[in-house]
C-alpha positions as CSV (number, residue, x, y, z in Angstrom):
1,X,171.2,-122.6,109.1
2,X,169.0,-124.5,106.7
3,X,165.8,-122.6,106.4
4,X,166.3,-120.6,109.7
5,X,164.0,-117.5,109.5
6,X,163.1,-115.9,112.8
7,X,160.6,-113.6,111.0
8,X,158.4,-116.5,109.9
9,X,155.5,-117.1,112.2
10,X,157.0,-115.3,115.3
11,X,155.4,-116.3,118.6
12,X,153.1,-113.3,118.2
13,X,150.8,-114.1,121.1
14,X,153.8,-114.5,123.5
15,X,155.5,-111.5,122.2
16,X,152.4,-109.4,122.5
17,X,151.8,-110.7,126.1
18,X,155.4,-109.8,127.0
19,X,155.1,-106.3,125.6
20,X,151.6,-105.7,127.2
21,X,153.0,-106.9,130.6
22,X,155.9,-104.6,130.3
23,X,153.6,-101.6,129.5
24,X,151.3,-102.5,132.4
25,X,154.2,-102.9,134.9
26,X,155.7,-99.6,133.7
27,X,152.8,-97.3,132.7
28,X,155.0,-94.2,133.1
29,X,157.5,-95.3,130.5
30,X,157.4,-94.3,126.8
31,X,157.7,-96.7,124.0
32,X,161.3,-95.6,123.6
33,X,162.0,-96.5,127.3
34,X,160.2,-99.9,126.9
35,X,162.3,-100.6,123.9
36,X,165.4,-99.8,126.0
37,X,164.3,-102.5,128.4
38,X,163.9,-105.0,125.6
39,X,167.3,-104.0,124.0
40,X,169.1,-104.3,127.3
41,X,167.6,-107.7,127.9
42,X,168.6,-109.0,124.4
43,X,172.1,-107.4,124.6
44,X,172.8,-109.2,127.9
45,X,171.8,-112.5,126.4
46,X,174.0,-111.7,123.3
47,X,176.9,-111.1,125.7
48,X,176.2,-114.3,127.6
49,X,176.2,-116.2,124.3
50,X,179.6,-114.7,123.5
51,X,181.0,-115.6,126.8
52,X,179.7,-119.1,126.8
53,X,180.8,-119.9,123.3
54,X,184.4,-118.7,124.2
55,X,184.5,-120.8,127.4
56,X,186.2,-123.8,125.8
57,X,189.2,-121.6,125.2
58,X,190.0,-121.9,128.9
59,X,191.3,-125.3,128.1
60,X,194.6,-125.0,126.0
61,X,194.8,-126.7,122.7
62,X,191.6,-128.5,121.9
63,X,189.5,-126.1,123.8
64,X,190.9,-123.2,121.7
65,X,190.0,-125.0,118.5
66,X,186.5,-125.9,119.8
67,X,185.9,-122.3,120.8
68,X,187.3,-120.9,117.4
69,X,185.2,-123.2,115.2
70,X,182.3,-124.7,117.1
71,X,181.9,-121.8,119.5
72,X,181.8,-119.3,116.6
73,X,179.2,-121.3,114.7
74,X,176.9,-121.4,117.8
75,X,177.6,-117.8,118.4
76,X,176.5,-116.8,114.9
77,X,173.2,-118.7,115.2
78,X,172.2,-117.6,118.7
79,X,173.5,-114.0,118.2
80,X,171.5,-113.4,115.0
81,X,168.4,-115.0,116.5
82,X,168.4,-112.9,119.5
83,X,168.8,-109.7,117.4
84,X,166.1,-110.7,115.0
85,X,163.8,-111.3,118.0
86,X,164.7,-108.0,119.4
87,X,163.6,-106.3,116.2
88,X,160.2,-108.2,116.3
89,X,159.7,-107.2,120.0
90,X,160.4,-103.5,119.2
91,X,157.9,-103.8,116.3
92,X,155.4,-105.1,118.9
93,X,156.0,-102.1,121.2
94,X,154.9,-99.9,118.3
95,X,151.7,-102.0,117.8
96,X,152.7,-103.6,114.5
97,X,150.7,-106.7,113.5
98,X,153.2,-109.6,114.0
99,X,151.5,-112.0,111.7
100,X,151.5,-112.7,107.9
101,X,153.9,-112.2,105.0
102,X,153.6,-108.5,105.1
103,X,155.0,-108.4,108.6
104,X,157.8,-110.8,107.6
105,X,158.9,-108.4,105.0
106,X,158.5,-105.4,107.2
107,X,160.5,-107.0,110.0
108,X,163.2,-108.2,107.6
109,X,163.5,-104.6,106.1
110,X,163.7,-103.2,109.7
111,X,166.4,-105.7,110.5
112,X,168.4,-104.8,107.3
113,X,168.2,-101.1,108.3
114,X,169.1,-101.8,111.9
115,X,172.1,-103.9,110.9
116,X,173.3,-101.2,108.4
117,X,173.1,-103.4,105.4
118,X,170.2,-101.4,103.6
119,X,170.8,-97.7,104.4
120,X,171.9,-96.8,100.8
121,X,169.2,-96.7,98.2
122,X,166.5,-97.6,100.8
123,X,163.5,-96.8,98.4
124,X,164.8,-99.3,95.7
125,X,165.7,-101.9,98.3
126,X,162.4,-101.6,100.1
127,X,160.6,-102.1,96.8
128,X,162.6,-105.2,96.1
129,X,161.8,-106.6,99.6
130,X,158.1,-105.9,99.0
131,X,158.2,-108.0,95.8
132,X,160.0,-111.0,97.2
133,X,158.4,-114.4,97.1
134,X,158.2,-116.5,100.2
135,X,161.1,-118.7,99.1
136,X,163.3,-115.8,98.1
137,X,162.6,-113.9,101.3
138,X,163.5,-117.0,103.4
139,X,166.8,-117.5,101.4
140,X,167.7,-113.8,101.6
141,X,167.0,-113.7,105.3
142,X,169.2,-116.7,105.9
143,X,172.0,-115.1,104.0
144,X,171.6,-111.8,105.8
145,X,171.6,-113.4,109.2
146,X,174.7,-115.6,108.3
147,X,176.5,-112.5,106.9
148,X,175.8,-110.5,110.1
149,X,176.9,-113.4,112.3
150,X,180.1,-113.9,110.3
151,X,180.9,-110.1,110.4
152,X,180.4,-110.1,114.1
153,X,182.5,-113.2,114.6
154,X,185.2,-111.7,112.4
155,X,185.2,-108.6,114.7
156,X,185.9,-111.0,117.5
157,X,188.4,-113.1,115.5
158,X,191.1,-114.8,117.5
159,X,190.3,-112.7,120.6
160,X,187.9,-115.5,121.6
161,X,190.7,-117.9,122.3
162,X,192.6,-115.7,124.7
163,X,192.0,-117.2,128.1
164,X,189.7,-115.1,130.4
165,X,190.2,-111.8,128.5
166,X,188.7,-113.5,125.4
167,X,185.5,-114.2,127.3
168,X,185.1,-110.6,128.4
169,X,185.9,-109.1,125.0
170,X,183.7,-111.6,123.0
171,X,180.8,-110.9,125.4
172,X,181.5,-107.2,125.3
173,X,181.6,-106.9,121.5
174,X,178.3,-108.9,121.2
175,X,176.7,-106.6,123.8
176,X,177.7,-103.4,122.0
177,X,176.9,-104.6,118.5
178,X,173.4,-105.6,119.9
179,X,173.1,-102.2,121.4
180,X,173.8,-100.4,118.1
181,X,171.3,-102.6,116.3
182,X,168.6,-102.1,118.9
183,X,169.0,-98.3,118.7
184,X,168.7,-98.3,114.9
185,X,165.6,-100.6,115.1
186,X,164.0,-98.3,117.6
187,X,164.7,-95.3,115.4
188,X,163.2,-97.1,112.5
189,X,159.9,-97.9,114.2
190,X,159.7,-94.7,116.1
191,X,160.2,-92.4,113.1
192,X,158.4,-94.5,110.5
193,X,155.0,-93.3,109.3
194,X,153.4,-96.6,108.3
195,X,150.1,-94.9,107.3
196,X,151.8,-93.2,104.3
197,X,153.4,-96.3,103.0
198,X,152.0,-98.9,100.7
199,X,151.7,-102.3,102.3
200,X,154.4,-105.0,101.7
């Protein structure tokens, strides 16, 4: 992924505009319900990525190989990018500042919690994240995103090369993994009392 870090300089203005527009168009909805809209949108895109990257398997032989290797690599990058963006947009729903290194660390920590890689020993891990340098944070983010993508691709495994059924299963798995991560990210931001916490 070579330096890929979706938490660095997110398109804060565009994300804020998107969230404000959603809130204006749905003034009767709670933050939780707005987050549900964001999560559903991103999960649909994750499913679409899974389906598209499994499409080559419809062609026997070379298509299966392309789907298994190239499709899986593209799936990893796009899937993790969409999920990381979802976490940032959920943060925006709860009026978090989307700029600066403190936010990068906060969003990375929320992503770790949402993906289930940081639930044990969260106080120690959060302290470690708070102390990370920019280069270390970027490297750790990249490894976490790759790890998540590889874990998800391993869940799909050889399913992606089964004609037609593989498309549906790959898309479905991406969708449901995204749903679970969105729910945990929402719980993190909904239940977190940022006023009582020292800044990152």
